[in-house]
N, C-alpha and C positions, 0 to 999 in steps of 0.2 A: 346728643342732647345739647342745646344751645343754653349756656349760662351768661346771663348779661349782669355785668357790675355796673357801676354809676359812670365809669368812663366809657365803656362800650355802649351804654345807652345814650350818652351824651354825643358821642361820635356818630351814631347811627341816626340820631334826630337831626344832628348838623347836616348829615349827607342828604337827608330827605329833603330838608329845605331848600338845598342848593338845587336838587335835581326838580323840585316844584317850580323853581324860579327860573328853569330853562338852562340851568348851568351844567356843572361836570357830572359825570356818572357816579353813581353811589360809591363804588370803591375808590374812585380817585378823590372824592370829598372827604371820604373816611381817612385816607392816607394823609391828606393835609391836615386834618384835624389831629391826627395822631403826632404828626410832626411838630405841632405847636403845644404839646404836653409836656415838654422838658421843664419841669417845675423846679425852682431853686430847692436845694436840699439842706435841712438842718435838723439836729436833734438835740433837745436840752434836758439836762437832769442837774439834781442838786449833790453837792459832795459837801456834807456838813454845812457851813454857811456860805460856800462858794457855789456859783452858778457855772456850769460847764456846758458849752455849745459846740457840738461837732458840726462842722460844716463840709459840704461837699464841693470839691474844686472840679469833679469830674473824673474821667479815667485816661490811661494812656497804655501803650503796649512796648513791651521789650522782648528780644530774642529770647526764646526758651533755652537756647545753648549756651546762654551767658550765666546760667546758673548751674551749680554742681558740677564745677570745672575740674574737680579733684576726684571724680567718680568715673568709672568705666561707662561708655555709652549704652551698652545693654542694661546695666542697673538703672541709669537715668531714665531710659526710655520706658522700662517696667514700672517706675515709679510714676512718671508723668501719666501714662495710661491709667494707672489705678486710681489716680486722683483728678482726673479729667483735665489735665493741663495739656493745652494744645502742643503739638509737636514743633511748631514754628514760633509763634508769638503768643505771650501770655499777658493778660490783662492786670494792671495794677489801679486801685483807685487812690484817691487823694483826700484826705481828712484833716485839713487845719482845723485847729481847736482854739476856741476863745474861752478864757478864765476870767470870771468877774469875781473878784475877791470882796467886794463891798467898797474897797479903797481904790482898787486898780482894775483896769481892763486890759488883758494880755491876750494877743493874737499870737500863737505857736505856729510858725512855717506860713508860707504865703502862697502856696500852690504853684502852678506852672505859669500862669499868666495868660491872657487872652491872644488869641491869633498866632499861635506856635503851629507851623505846618506839620511838626512831628507829633503833635498832640492835638488833634482837631476836636476832641470830644473832652477836652480840659478848659480850664480857664474860667470857672464858673464861680469863683471865690465872691466876686463882687454882688452876682445876684443872690448868692446864698446868704450873704451878710444882709442885703436888703429884705430879703424874705425873713430873716430871723430878727429884723428890726434894730440891727446894729449898724450905726453910721460910722464909716471909716475914721472919721475925725474924732469919735469917742474912744478910740484905741490909744492907751497911754504907752504900750510897749509891745513892740513886735520883737519876738523871741525866735532865732533860728538854730534849729538843732544842728544844722551845717549848711554848707553853702552849694549843695547840688542844685541843678536849674529847676528841678520839680519841687524845690522848697524855698528857694529865693526868687524865683521867676517872676511871682506876682508883684515884684517892685520893678520891673523892667520899664513900665510905661513911663512912670514919672515918681521915682523914689521919694522925692521931697513932698509932693501933694498928695500921694495915694493915702498916706496915714499921716496927716498933716501935723498932728500934735504928739507923735509917737517917737521915742526912742528905739534905737535898734541894739538889741542885746545878742551876744554871741560869745563863745569861749575865745579867750585871747589867743590860743593856739590856732584856732581855726581862722580868725582874722589875720594872724601873722602869715599863715600858709598861702591863703589866697590873695592877700594884698601886697606881698612882698614883690620888690621890683624882679626877682628872678622866680616868680611863682611857677612858671612854665617848667623848670627844672626839678620842681619838687611835687608835680602832680602826674598822675597816670596821663598818657597821651590823649585818650578820649576826653579827658577833663579839660584840656588846655584851651579849647576853643571858647570856653565859657569865661575865661579869666577877664579879658576885657570889659565885658558888661559888668561883672561883679565889682572890680575895681572902679568902674565909673559910678555905681550906686554907692559905694562907700565914700567916694570922694563928693559926691554931691550931698550926702547927709553930714558929712563933716563931723562937728562935735556931738551930734546927735547918735553917733555910734558908740556903744558902751560895752568894751570887752570885759568879761568876767573870768575869774579862774575857775576850773571845773571843781564842783562841790560848793561853790558860793551860792547864796541866795539871789534869785533875780528880783523877788519881792517878797515880804513876809508871806511865808505859807507855800512858796514855789522855790524849790531847791534844784540847782543842776547837779547832775550826776555824769561822772566822767565815763563814756561809752565809746572811747576812742577806737578805731579800727576800720570802721566804714569810711570815715575820713580822720585825718590826725587829731582834729578837736571837736569831733562829734560829742554831743551832750544830750542826754535824756532828761526829764524833768520828774522830780517827785513832788507831788502836789497834795498838801495836807490841810484839812480844817477839821478841828475837834480830833475825833477818834477815826475819821475816814481819810484814806490815802489813795491816790490815783498815780500810777506810773506811767508816764508817756514816753514811749520808746523811740520815737523818731524812726531811723532807718537800722538801728541796732539790731531789730528782730524784723525783717521786712516782709516776712510771709508767714501766713497762718498754716502753711503745710510743710514746706522743707525745712524751714527755719525752726520749727517745733520738732518735728519728727527726726531730723538729722541736723543738728546744730553745726556739726563740723563740715558739712558740705559747703564749699566755698563759692562764692559769687564774685563774678569779674568786676562788678561795680563797687566792691570793697577795695578801698586804697591798700590796705594791709589785710591780706585775706586770713592769714594765720591769726593774726590779733583779733580780727573781727569774729572769727568763730569762737575764740576763747571768751569774748566779751559777751556774744551771743548766749552760750551756755550759762555763763555766770549770771546774767540778767534773767534769764528764763528761770533758773534755780532760785534766785531771790524772790521773784514774783510769785512762784509756787510756794516756797517756803513761808513767806511772810503773807500769803493769801491776799495779794494786792490786786485791786482792780486796775486793769491795764487798757492804755488806748494805743492803738496801733495806727500809723500813718497811711500804710498801704493796704489795710485790712478791708474786707467788705464793710461797707457803710453801715452803722456808724463806728464800727472798729472798737467796741468796748466790750471787755470780757474778762476772762480770768485764765491762768496758766495752770494746768493740771500735769503732774508728773506721770508718765506712762512708760514702763519699760526703761530702756536707756535713753529714752527722749521725753518729749512733753506733748500735751495736746491743748489746743485752743478751745475754750468753753465760752461762746458769746454770751453775754449777760442778757437776761430778760429785758425786753424793752419795757420802759417805765412810762406808762400813761399819766399825766399829772397836769 
């Protein structure tokens, strides 16, 4: 049975028009039409008086053997198979978030940035901002949960001009670690190659960089939460308006599968793996106990939902899509 949705119908119509004009065969034209359908992605909802916009920066992949490093291979393999996680590489989405408080407009994390050969399906933040009707020069504050390249990479092209009117906020611990003259000695080997680019961005922004203590307010209604472990100065954000709250976790809880089911399973990308595991469980427990709405940076788009306690672990419960 052939089922046609609007996209299929448009593609077939386009293919027929090309063929009638003596052009490519139908399947070739349909393939070209499909390739042009990569629309920018955004999802907007209200949180009290605040307007929240989740943005799609695309996807990238990491080696599957970089997760659950403290677990026997047979146990890992069984888990991966049961959860449809590929044996070699697994995909991560990228969901920067815009918070409109009515007084300030904040962008949390900047994605990977365009043109990275290791993430050819990422770097879509600019298009998603445009699709959402958000001009980069209307961003007042760019907040970094931490300085890994899939969070700060969107500043690579021109950190001064990309968000021309924005300050850059991050934890003072995170800034000190990455901006230190001896940063290479304080970081995992795989992270060292990113140091020059990060320090260049900080230098270019100069006094527009505002370090804060973990636990301090970024702006009224947006409070940083110390979730160190993934990096030494990693912060999450608690966003509150009226009686409604949203916990933005950054990479403190990076996966809707393993991080929830097995919070103690360690991840090679955590700078302090044991501390990160403790932070992960504590944050999951808080989200479940306080019944917080949660936004995850690497979750299936738009990455908004709730945490439910289940057995010795937790379960991710995606929020219903709000059509408004």
